[in-house]
N, C-alpha and C positions, 0 to 999 in steps of 0.2 A: 501671405498670398490669399488666405481665406478672408481676411479682413478687407483687402482691396476688392475682392470679388463681391462681397456682401454689400459694401458701401456703394459700389458701382450699381448694383441691383436696386438698392434703396433709393439712389439718386434718380433712377428712372421712374420710380413709383410715386415719389412724394414731391410736393411743391418745394421750391428752393428753401424757403424759410423754415419749413417743418423739417426738411432733411438736415439742415445745418444744426437745428436744435437737437435732433435725434443723434447725429454724429457726435456732437459735443457731450451729450449725456452718456452715450456708449463709451466714449473715450474716458470719461471720468469714472465710469463703473469698472473699467478694466485697469485703472491705475497705470495706464501707459503700456501694459503688456499686450502684444498683438493677439495672443490666443484668447485672453479674457475680453479684449475689445471686440473680437469677432463673435464671441459667445453673447456679448451684450447686444450687438447688432441683430443677431438671430432672434433673440428673445423679443427685442423691440419690434422687429419686422413682423413676427408672428402676431404679436399683440395688436399692432397697427392694422394688419390685414384683417384680423377678426373685427376690430372696431370699425374699420371702413366698410366692411361687408354689412355689419349690423346697422350702421347708419344709413346705408342705401336702402335696406329693407324696412327701416324705421320700427323694427320689432324683432324680438327673438322668435324662434320656431314655436315655442309654447304659446305665443300669442296669435300667430297667423294660421296655425294648424286648425284652429276651431272654425276658421272661415272657409276652409277648402274642402271640396269633395274630390276624393282621389280613388278611383276604382282599380288601380293597377299596382297594388302592393307586390313587391318582388320584381318589378320591371327592371331590366338590365340596360343601363344607359351609358354610352360612351360620350364624354364631353371633350371636345377639342377647343381649348381656349388658352391663350398665352398669358393673360393678365391674372396674377395671383388673387386680386380682390374679386374679380369676376368669377374666378373658379370657386372662391369661398362663398360667394352669394348663391350660386347654383347648388353647392354642397349643402348650405344651411337650409335651403328650400326642400331639396329632394330627399336627402338621407332620412330626415324625420318621417317622411312619408313611406319609408320602407323600400326606397329605390336603391339598387346596387349600382353605385356610380364609380366609373373609372375615368380618370382625368389624364389627358395628354396635352402638351403645350404647343403643338404645331400640326399642320395638315399631313406631313409625312408620317409623323407618329400615329396619327389617326388612321391613315391608310395601312400602316404596318399592324395596328391593333385590330382593325376591322375583321370581323368574322361573324357570319350569320348565326353560328352556333353559340356565340358568346354574348351577343347583344340583341336587344329588341328595338333600339332606337339610337340615333346619333344626334347630338347637339353640336353644330359646327359653326365656329366663329368664322367670319368672312375674311378678316385680315390678320394673318399670323406670319411669323418668320418661317424660314426653310421652305414651306409650301403653304400657300393660302388656301382658304376653305373652298373656294370655287374649284380650284384645280383638284383638290382632294375629292370633292363630290363627283366631279367628272371622272376621275380615275376609278372610284368605287362603282359608278354606274357602268363604266366600260368593262370592269371585271365581272359584274353581275351578268351583263349581256353575253360576254365571252364564255362564261361557265354555266349559263342557264340558271342563275340564282334568282330567287324572288327579291324584289327591290326592298332594301332596308329603308324604313322611314327615317328621313333626315330633316331636321329643323335648323334653318340658318339663323345665326345670331349676328347682329351687326348694330353698330352705333348709328348708322345711316339708314333710315327706313324710306329712302326716296323711291319713287316709281322705277327709276333706272336700276337701283340695287335689287328691288323686288324682281324685276324682269330678268336680270342677270342670274340671280339665284334660281329662279324657276327654270331657265334654259339649261342650267347646269344639272338640274335634277332634284333640287330641294323640294320637299313636300309642303313646307311651311316656312314662315319667316317671323322672327321675334326681334323687336327693337330693344336695344340696351339703353339705360339700365333695366335689368330684368326685375320684375316684381313677382311675388308668389302667385298672385292671381293670374298674371299674364303668362308666366311660364307653365303653370298647370293647365290653363285653358288652351294654350298652344299645343302642348303635348297631347292632351285629351282629344282635341279636334283632329289632329293628324292620325292618331290611332283609331278613332271612331271612323274616319274616312276609309282607312285600310280594312276595317272590320265589316264594311257594308257587304251585303250579299253579292253585289256585282263587282266587288274589289277583291283582289287576291290577298288572303290573310296569311301573313308569314310570321305572325307573332307566336310565341310559345304559348302553349295551353295553360 
């Protein structure tokens, strides 16, 4: 059962040719035994996720950290993103900067995890299963209005940076927008811009001291 689930997940993440090669290798590693085959798929999946994330970044954290200026060490960020590679990319960028990152895989999970006392900023993917990012942002803004809470800074992540998507995200209540694939410079600049806007004297500051 575990082997079927993992191979199904792997099939969604990888091109067909690469998936078949990985499946064949995992099967040979397990010697035909389901538990060992499942373990082989897990190891390969984690390795490929790490490799794919680093290939997108074109560098390891030790290389791009020298290029970045980051004034928010200890920032608490909630990432809502369903794709494991995209999750890993954000993790590789933010955690070396001292960010406390919590990851959820859909909008409903983000809505359930949302708490002004637990996070300083939310990174929200636009298209996710269970609940999409737009609906999640709208629900968060409705709760803030109903409970008299300060607006949480929210940055929308999407593979489509069209004017229509930008407008939809803004109407939902997003404070900023970042196109994927995410780069270290782009992600840091997007977060810093949103937080700087919130810290203006005429803007309500809801970040932790």
